PyMOL Python script that loads the backbone (N, CA, C, O; Angstrom):
from pymol import cmd

cmd.read_pdbstr("""\
ATOM      1  N   UNK A   1     117.396  76.968 103.838  1.00  0.00           N
ATOM      2  CA  UNK A   1     116.325  78.233 103.729  1.00  0.00           C
ATOM      3  C   UNK A   1     116.769  78.726 104.977  1.00  0.00           C
ATOM      4  O   UNK A   1     117.068  78.105 105.996  1.00  0.00           O
ATOM      5  N   UNK A   2     116.766  80.643 104.603  1.00  0.00           N
ATOM      6  CA  UNK A   2     116.737  81.309 106.096  1.00  0.00           C
ATOM      7  C   UNK A   2     115.323  82.180 105.809  1.00  0.00           C
ATOM      8  O   UNK A   2     115.231  82.790 104.744  1.00  0.00           O
ATOM      9  N   UNK A   3     114.364  82.215 106.666  1.00  0.00           N
ATOM     10  CA  UNK A   3     112.958  83.465 106.679  1.00  0.00           C
ATOM     11  C   UNK A   3     114.026  84.406 106.935  1.00  0.00           C
ATOM     12  O   UNK A   3     115.134  84.283 107.456  1.00  0.00           O
ATOM     13  N   UNK A   4     113.120  85.811 106.204  1.00  0.00           N
ATOM     14  CA  UNK A   4     113.513  86.985 106.365  1.00  0.00           C
ATOM     15  C   UNK A   4     112.514  88.247 106.016  1.00  0.00           C
ATOM     16  O   UNK A   4     111.980  88.734 105.019  1.00  0.00           O
ATOM     17  N   UNK A   5     112.585  88.502 107.533  1.00  0.00           N
ATOM     18  CA  UNK A   5     111.208  89.785 107.215  1.00  0.00           C
ATOM     19  C   UNK A   5     111.525  91.010 107.143  1.00  0.00           C
ATOM     20  O   UNK A   5     112.190  91.579 108.008  1.00  0.00           O
ATOM     21  N   UNK A   6     111.077  91.561 106.083  1.00  0.00           N
ATOM     22  CA  UNK A   6     110.899  93.105 105.533  1.00  0.00           C
ATOM     23  C   UNK A   6     109.717  93.721 105.474  1.00  0.00           C
ATOM     24  O   UNK A   6     108.681  93.059 105.412  1.00  0.00           O
ATOM     25  N   UNK A   7     109.712  95.160 105.486  1.00  0.00           N
ATOM     26  CA  UNK A   7     108.461  95.644 105.057  1.00  0.00           C
ATOM     27  C   UNK A   7     108.063  96.081 103.456  1.00  0.00           C
ATOM     28  O   UNK A   7     108.808  96.798 102.788  1.00  0.00           O
ATOM     29  N   UNK A   8     107.235  95.731 103.127  1.00  0.00           N
ATOM     30  CA  UNK A   8     106.499  95.981 102.128  1.00  0.00           C
ATOM     31  C   UNK A   8     106.962  97.642 101.647  1.00  0.00           C
ATOM     32  O   UNK A   8     106.736  98.508 102.492  1.00  0.00           O
ATOM     33  N   UNK A   9     107.534  98.042 100.449  1.00  0.00           N
ATOM     34  CA  UNK A   9     107.824  99.238  99.721  1.00  0.00           C
ATOM     35  C   UNK A   9     106.620 100.026  99.850  1.00  0.00           C
ATOM     36  O   UNK A   9     106.473 101.178 100.257  1.00  0.00           O
ATOM     37  N   UNK A  10     105.516  98.896  99.282  1.00  0.00           N
ATOM     38  CA  UNK A  10     103.738  99.837  98.836  1.00  0.00           C
ATOM     39  C   UNK A  10     103.424  99.993  99.899  1.00  0.00           C
ATOM     40  O   UNK A  10     103.685 101.022 100.522  1.00  0.00           O
ATOM     41  N   UNK A  11     102.716  98.904 100.420  1.00  0.00           N
ATOM     42  CA  UNK A  11     101.757  98.722 101.842  1.00  0.00           C
ATOM     43  C   UNK A  11     102.582  98.960 103.073  1.00  0.00           C
ATOM     44  O   UNK A  11     101.948  99.655 103.867  1.00  0.00           O
ATOM     45  N   UNK A  12     103.361  98.742 103.359  1.00  0.00           N
ATOM     46  CA  UNK A  12     104.250  98.655 104.771  1.00  0.00           C
ATOM     47  C   UNK A  12     104.147  97.559 105.509  1.00  0.00           C
ATOM     48  O   UNK A  12     104.662  97.515 106.627  1.00  0.00           O
ATOM     49  N   UNK A  13     103.525  96.611 105.029  1.00  0.00           N
ATOM     50  CA  UNK A  13     103.135  95.651 105.671  1.00  0.00           C
ATOM     51  C   UNK A  13     104.388  94.637 105.699  1.00  0.00           C
ATOM     52  O   UNK A  13     105.096  94.279 104.758  1.00  0.00           O
ATOM     53  N   UNK A  14     104.458  94.231 107.269  1.00  0.00           N
ATOM     54  CA  UNK A  14     105.524  92.997 107.207  1.00  0.00           C
ATOM     55  C   UNK A  14     105.104  91.877 106.432  1.00  0.00           C
ATOM     56  O   UNK A  14     103.939  91.481 106.435  1.00  0.00           O
ATOM     57  N   UNK A  15     106.025  91.353 105.765  1.00  0.00           N
ATOM     58  CA  UNK A  15     105.942  89.993 105.178  1.00  0.00           C
ATOM     59  C   UNK A  15     107.292  89.535 105.471  1.00  0.00           C
ATOM     60  O   UNK A  15     108.260  90.057 106.024  1.00  0.00           O
ATOM     61  N   UNK A  16     107.001  88.076 104.781  1.00  0.00           N
ATOM     62  CA  UNK A  16     108.266  87.214 104.916  1.00  0.00           C
ATOM     63  C   UNK A  16     108.909  86.298 103.686  1.00  0.00           C
ATOM     64  O   UNK A  16     108.224  86.198 102.667  1.00  0.00           O
ATOM     65  N   UNK A  17     109.952  85.751 103.728  1.00  0.00           N
ATOM     66  CA  UNK A  17     110.360  85.365 102.303  1.00  0.00           C
ATOM     67  C   UNK A  17     111.476  84.408 103.000  1.00  0.00           C
ATOM     68  O   UNK A  17     112.118  84.675 104.017  1.00  0.00           O
ATOM     69  N   UNK A  18     111.555  83.207 102.193  1.00  0.00           N
ATOM     70  CA  UNK A  18     112.432  82.149 102.347  1.00  0.00           C
ATOM     71  C   UNK A  18     114.018  82.668 101.553  1.00  0.00           C
ATOM     72  O   UNK A  18     114.157  83.166 100.436  1.00  0.00           O
ATOM     73  N   UNK A  19     114.843  82.414 102.359  1.00  0.00           N
ATOM     74  CA  UNK A  19     115.925  82.618 100.974  1.00  0.00           C
ATOM     75  C   UNK A  19     117.168  81.541 101.471  1.00  0.00           C
ATOM     76  O   UNK A  19     117.523  81.056 102.545  1.00  0.00           O
ATOM     77  N   UNK A  20     117.539  81.475 100.280  1.00  0.00           N
ATOM     78  CA  UNK A  20     118.472  80.175  99.586  1.00  0.00           C
ATOM     79  C   UNK A  20     119.730  80.889  99.916  1.00  0.00           C
ATOM     80  O   UNK A  20     120.062  81.862  99.239  1.00  0.00           O
ATOM     81  N   UNK A  21     120.606  80.387 101.123  1.00  0.00           N
ATOM     82  CA  UNK A  21     122.006  80.807 101.104  1.00  0.00           C
ATOM     83  C   UNK A  21     122.823  80.099 100.481  1.00  0.00           C
ATOM     84  O   UNK A  21     123.971  80.074 100.925  1.00  0.00           O
ATOM     85  N   UNK A  22     122.523  79.351  99.338  1.00  0.00           N
ATOM     86  CA  UNK A  22     123.673  78.599  98.880  1.00  0.00           C
ATOM     87  C   UNK A  22     123.565  79.087  97.580  1.00  0.00           C
ATOM     88  O   UNK A  22     123.636  78.277  96.656  1.00  0.00           O
ATOM     89  N   UNK A  23     123.324  80.893  97.227  1.00  0.00           N
ATOM     90  CA  UNK A  23     123.337  80.997  95.784  1.00  0.00           C
ATOM     91  C   UNK A  23     123.485  82.620  96.681  1.00  0.00           C
ATOM     92  O   UNK A  23     122.746  83.249  97.439  1.00  0.00           O
ATOM     93  N   UNK A  24     125.260  82.895  95.930  1.00  0.00           N
ATOM     94  CA  UNK A  24     125.847  84.212  96.942  1.00  0.00           C
ATOM     95  C   UNK A  24     124.775  85.358  96.439  1.00  0.00           C
ATOM     96  O   UNK A  24     123.999  85.807  97.283  1.00  0.00           O
ATOM     97  N   UNK A  25     124.724  85.760  95.309  1.00  0.00           N
ATOM     98  CA  UNK A  25     124.246  86.954  94.488  1.00  0.00           C
ATOM     99  C   UNK A  25     123.077  86.570  94.442  1.00  0.00           C
ATOM    100  O   UNK A  25     123.035  85.343  94.527  1.00  0.00           O
ATOM    101  N   UNK A  26     121.638  87.250  94.304  1.00  0.00           N
ATOM    102  CA  UNK A  26     120.236  87.067  93.915  1.00  0.00           C
ATOM    103  C   UNK A  26     119.311  88.791  93.590  1.00  0.00           C
ATOM    104  O   UNK A  26     119.118  89.790  94.283  1.00  0.00           O
ATOM    105  N   UNK A  27     118.975  88.418  92.281  1.00  0.00           N
ATOM    106  CA  UNK A  27     117.956  89.467  92.411  1.00  0.00           C
ATOM    107  C   UNK A  27     116.721  89.159  91.156  1.00  0.00           C
ATOM    108  O   UNK A  27     116.851  88.855  89.971  1.00  0.00           O
ATOM    109  N   UNK A  28     115.824  89.329  91.782  1.00  0.00           N
ATOM    110  CA  UNK A  28     114.446  88.843  91.471  1.00  0.00           C
ATOM    111  C   UNK A  28     113.353  89.916  91.509  1.00  0.00           C
ATOM    112  O   UNK A  28     113.479  91.061  91.944  1.00  0.00           O
ATOM    113  N   UNK A  29     112.512  89.484  91.102  1.00  0.00           N
ATOM    114  CA  UNK A  29     110.753  90.454  91.156  1.00  0.00           C
ATOM    115  C   UNK A  29     110.031  89.008  91.861  1.00  0.00           C
ATOM    116  O   UNK A  29     110.047  87.868  91.397  1.00  0.00           O
ATOM    117  N   UNK A  30     109.410  89.497  93.134  1.00  0.00           N
ATOM    118  CA  UNK A  30     108.449  89.097  93.353  1.00  0.00           C
ATOM    119  C   UNK A  30     107.221  89.735  94.427  1.00  0.00           C
ATOM    120  O   UNK A  30     107.574  90.378  95.415  1.00  0.00           O
ATOM    121  N   UNK A  31     105.891  89.513  94.158  1.00  0.00           N
ATOM    122  CA  UNK A  31     104.992  89.997  94.346  1.00  0.00           C
ATOM    123  C   UNK A  31     104.360  90.014  95.536  1.00  0.00           C
ATOM    124  O   UNK A  31     103.839  88.976  95.943  1.00  0.00           O
ATOM    125  N   UNK A  32     104.309  91.116  96.234  1.00  0.00           N
ATOM    126  CA  UNK A  32     103.841  91.633  97.711  1.00  0.00           C
ATOM    127  C   UNK A  32     102.702  90.592  98.380  1.00  0.00           C
ATOM    128  O   UNK A  32     101.554  91.030  98.309  1.00  0.00           O
ATOM    129  N   UNK A  33     102.827  89.508  98.909  1.00  0.00           N
ATOM    130  CA  UNK A  33     101.580  88.714  99.752  1.00  0.00           C
ATOM    131  C   UNK A  33     100.625  89.440 100.058  1.00  0.00           C
ATOM    132  O   UNK A  33      99.485  88.976 100.045  1.00  0.00           O
ATOM    133  N   UNK A  34     100.878  90.779 100.412  1.00  0.00           N
ATOM    134  CA  UNK A  34      99.319  91.480 101.152  1.00  0.00           C
ATOM    135  C   UNK A  34      98.836  92.531  99.791  1.00  0.00           C
ATOM    136  O   UNK A  34      97.622  92.489  99.595  1.00  0.00           O
ATOM    137  N   UNK A  35      99.308  93.090  99.214  1.00  0.00           N
ATOM    138  CA  UNK A  35      99.247  94.144  97.971  1.00  0.00           C
ATOM    139  C   UNK A  35      99.208  93.567  96.620  1.00  0.00           C
ATOM    140  O   UNK A  35      98.490  94.104  95.777  1.00  0.00           O
ATOM    141  N   UNK A  36      99.961  92.448  96.305  1.00  0.00           N
ATOM    142  CA  UNK A  36     100.104  92.300  95.530  1.00  0.00           C
ATOM    143  C   UNK A  36     101.053  92.564  94.376  1.00  0.00           C
ATOM    144  O   UNK A  36     101.350  91.847  93.421  1.00  0.00           O
ATOM    145  N   UNK A  37     101.414  93.670  94.686  1.00  0.00           N
ATOM    146  CA  UNK A  37     102.329  94.866  93.752  1.00  0.00           C
ATOM    147  C   UNK A  37     103.806  93.966  93.952  1.00  0.00           C
ATOM    148  O   UNK A  37     104.199  93.383  94.963  1.00  0.00           O
ATOM    149  N   UNK A  38     104.558  94.102  92.400  1.00  0.00           N
ATOM    150  CA  UNK A  38     105.978  93.183  92.382  1.00  0.00           C
ATOM    151  C   UNK A  38     107.172  94.173  92.918  1.00  0.00           C
ATOM    152  O   UNK A  38     107.348  95.315  92.491  1.00  0.00           O
ATOM    153  N   UNK A  39     107.965  93.528  93.936  1.00  0.00           N
ATOM    154  CA  UNK A  39     108.929  93.899  94.494  1.00  0.00           C
ATOM    155  C   UNK A  39     109.839  93.811  94.052  1.00  0.00           C
ATOM    156  O   UNK A  39     109.914  92.583  94.028  1.00  0.00           O
ATOM    157  N   UNK A  40     111.004  94.261  93.479  1.00  0.00           N
ATOM    158  CA  UNK A  40     112.401  93.930  93.216  1.00  0.00           C
ATOM    159  C   UNK A  40     113.469  93.789  94.659  1.00  0.00           C
ATOM    160  O   UNK A  40     113.879  94.682  95.401  1.00  0.00           O
ATOM    161  N   UNK A  41     113.729  92.203  94.701  1.00  0.00           N
ATOM    162  CA  UNK A  41     114.542  91.746  95.990  1.00  0.00           C
ATOM    163  C   UNK A  41     115.870  91.521  95.122  1.00  0.00           C
ATOM    164  O   UNK A  41     116.123  90.896  94.092  1.00  0.00           O
ATOM    165  N   UNK A  42     116.610  92.326  96.019  1.00  0.00           N
ATOM    166  CA  UNK A  42     118.346  91.962  96.033  1.00  0.00           C
ATOM    167  C   UNK A  42     118.864  91.534  97.293  1.00  0.00           C
ATOM    168  O   UNK A  42     118.668  92.201  98.308  1.00  0.00           O
ATOM    169  N   UNK A  43     119.704  90.151  97.301  1.00  0.00           N
ATOM    170  CA  UNK A  43     120.051  90.187  98.111  1.00  0.00           C
ATOM    171  C   UNK A  43     121.645  89.346  98.243  1.00  0.00           C
ATOM    172  O   UNK A  43     121.707  88.487  97.363  1.00  0.00           O
ATOM    173  N   UNK A  44     122.576  89.377  98.880  1.00  0.00           N
ATOM    174  CA  UNK A  44     123.688  88.886  98.699  1.00  0.00           C
ATOM    175  C   UNK A  44     124.094  87.960 100.504  1.00  0.00           C
ATOM    176  O   UNK A  44     123.902  88.458 101.614  1.00  0.00           O
ATOM    177  N   UNK A  45     124.582  86.775 100.246  1.00  0.00           N
ATOM    178  CA  UNK A  45     125.402  86.437 101.394  1.00  0.00           C
ATOM    179  C   UNK A  45     126.757  85.959 100.961  1.00  0.00           C
ATOM    180  O   UNK A  45     127.296  85.478  99.964  1.00  0.00           O
ATOM    181  N   UNK A  46     127.073  86.347 102.274  1.00  0.00           N
ATOM    182  CA  UNK A  46     128.847  85.742 102.268  1.00  0.00           C
ATOM    183  C   UNK A  46     129.075  84.658 103.029  1.00  0.00           C
ATOM    184  O   UNK A  46     129.063  85.104 104.176  1.00  0.00           O
ATOM    185  N   UNK A  47     129.307  83.322 103.085  1.00  0.00           N
ATOM    186  CA  UNK A  47     129.448  82.388 103.894  1.00  0.00           C
ATOM    187  C   UNK A  47     128.268  82.164 104.507  1.00  0.00           C
ATOM    188  O   UNK A  47     128.273  82.047 105.733  1.00  0.00           O
ATOM    189  N   UNK A  48     127.192  82.075 103.866  1.00  0.00           N
ATOM    190  CA  UNK A  48     125.773  81.790 104.085  1.00  0.00           C
ATOM    191  C   UNK A  48     125.277  82.645 105.294  1.00  0.00           C
ATOM    192  O   UNK A  48     124.634  82.229 106.257  1.00  0.00           O
ATOM    193  N   UNK A  49     125.584  83.570 105.122  1.00  0.00           N
ATOM    194  CA  UNK A  49     125.414  85.028 106.182  1.00  0.00           C
ATOM    195  C   UNK A  49     124.687  85.528 105.552  1.00  0.00           C
ATOM    196  O   UNK A  49     124.760  85.219 104.363  1.00  0.00           O
ATOM    197  N   UNK A  50     123.840  86.324 105.857  1.00  0.00           N
ATOM    198  CA  UNK A  50     123.174  87.675 104.550  1.00  0.00           C
ATOM    199  C   UNK A  50     123.562  88.793 105.112  1.00  0.00           C
ATOM    200  O   UNK A  50     123.273  89.214 106.232  1.00  0.00           O
ATOM    201  N   UNK A  51     124.256  89.283 104.263  1.00  0.00           N
ATOM    202  CA  UNK A  51     125.038  90.521 104.621  1.00  0.00           C
ATOM    203  C   UNK A  51     124.636  91.916 103.907  1.00  0.00           C
ATOM    204  O   UNK A  51     125.272  92.956 104.079  1.00  0.00           O
ATOM    205  N   UNK A  52     123.283  91.777 102.931  1.00  0.00           N
ATOM    206  CA  UNK A  52     122.780  92.478 101.943  1.00  0.00           C
ATOM    207  C   UNK A  52     121.020  92.159 101.728  1.00  0.00           C
ATOM    208  O   UNK A  52     120.455  91.066 101.705  1.00  0.00           O
ATOM    209  N   UNK A  53     120.523  93.326 101.608  1.00  0.00           N
ATOM    210  CA  UNK A  53     119.192  92.629 101.151  1.00  0.00           C
ATOM    211  C   UNK A  53     118.394  94.225 101.109  1.00  0.00           C
ATOM    212  O   UNK A  53     118.651  95.082 101.955  1.00  0.00           O
ATOM    213  N   UNK A  54     117.707  94.375 100.330  1.00  0.00           N
ATOM    214  CA  UNK A  54     116.907  95.515  99.365  1.00  0.00           C
ATOM    215  C   UNK A  54     115.592  94.894  98.814  1.00  0.00           C
ATOM    216  O   UNK A  54     115.533  93.808  98.236  1.00  0.00           O
ATOM    217  N   UNK A  55     114.743  95.568  99.019  1.00  0.00           N
ATOM    218  CA  UNK A  55     113.648  95.191  99.027  1.00  0.00           C
ATOM    219  C   UNK A  55     112.961  96.472  98.038  1.00  0.00           C
ATOM    220  O   UNK A  55     112.815  97.452  98.768  1.00  0.00           O
ATOM    221  N   UNK A  56     112.657  96.667  97.105  1.00  0.00           N
ATOM    222  CA  UNK A  56     112.200  98.122  96.404  1.00  0.00           C
ATOM    223  C   UNK A  56     111.104  98.170  95.563  1.00  0.00           C
ATOM    224  O   UNK A  56     110.725  97.150  94.987  1.00  0.00           O
ATOM    225  N   UNK A  57     110.560  99.218  95.428  1.00  0.00           N
ATOM    226  CA  UNK A  57     109.374  99.254  94.350  1.00  0.00           C
ATOM    227  C   UNK A  57     109.843  99.125  92.901  1.00  0.00           C
ATOM    228  O   UNK A  57     111.013  99.378  92.613  1.00  0.00           O
ATOM    229  N   UNK A  58     109.010  98.759  92.042  1.00  0.00           N
ATOM    230  CA  UNK A  58     109.035  98.677  91.011  1.00  0.00           C
ATOM    231  C   UNK A  58     108.927 100.071  90.113  1.00  0.00           C
ATOM    232  O   UNK A  58     107.877 100.628  90.434  1.00  0.00           O
ATOM    233  N   UNK A  59     109.613 100.807  89.136  1.00  0.00           N
ATOM    234  CA  UNK A  59     108.946 101.866  88.143  1.00  0.00           C
ATOM    235  C   UNK A  59     108.153 101.507  87.419  1.00  0.00           C
ATOM    236  O   UNK A  59     108.248 100.656  86.535  1.00  0.00           O
ATOM    237  N   UNK A  60     107.385 102.059  87.695  1.00  0.00           N
ATOM    238  CA  UNK A  60     105.899 101.378  86.380  1.00  0.00           C
ATOM    239  C   UNK A  60     105.798 102.717  85.376  1.00  0.00           C
ATOM    240  O   UNK A  60     105.007 102.722  84.433  1.00  0.00           O
TER     241      UNK A  60
END
""", "prot")
cmd.dss("prot")
cmd.show_as("cartoon", "prot")
cmd.util.cbc("prot")
cmd.orient("prot")
């Protein structure tokens, strides 16, 4: 597991997330641990190295 820090697209607080590099491409929704709004997470690993990470606000 790799810990990754990023800013919430709603409240802009820095939050962290544990990422699993054994899964090359991932997309899921997770709530911000500060403001509880849903964040769409998209990420991609190549050779267990994080090469793409995007955290966006969900359209409501």
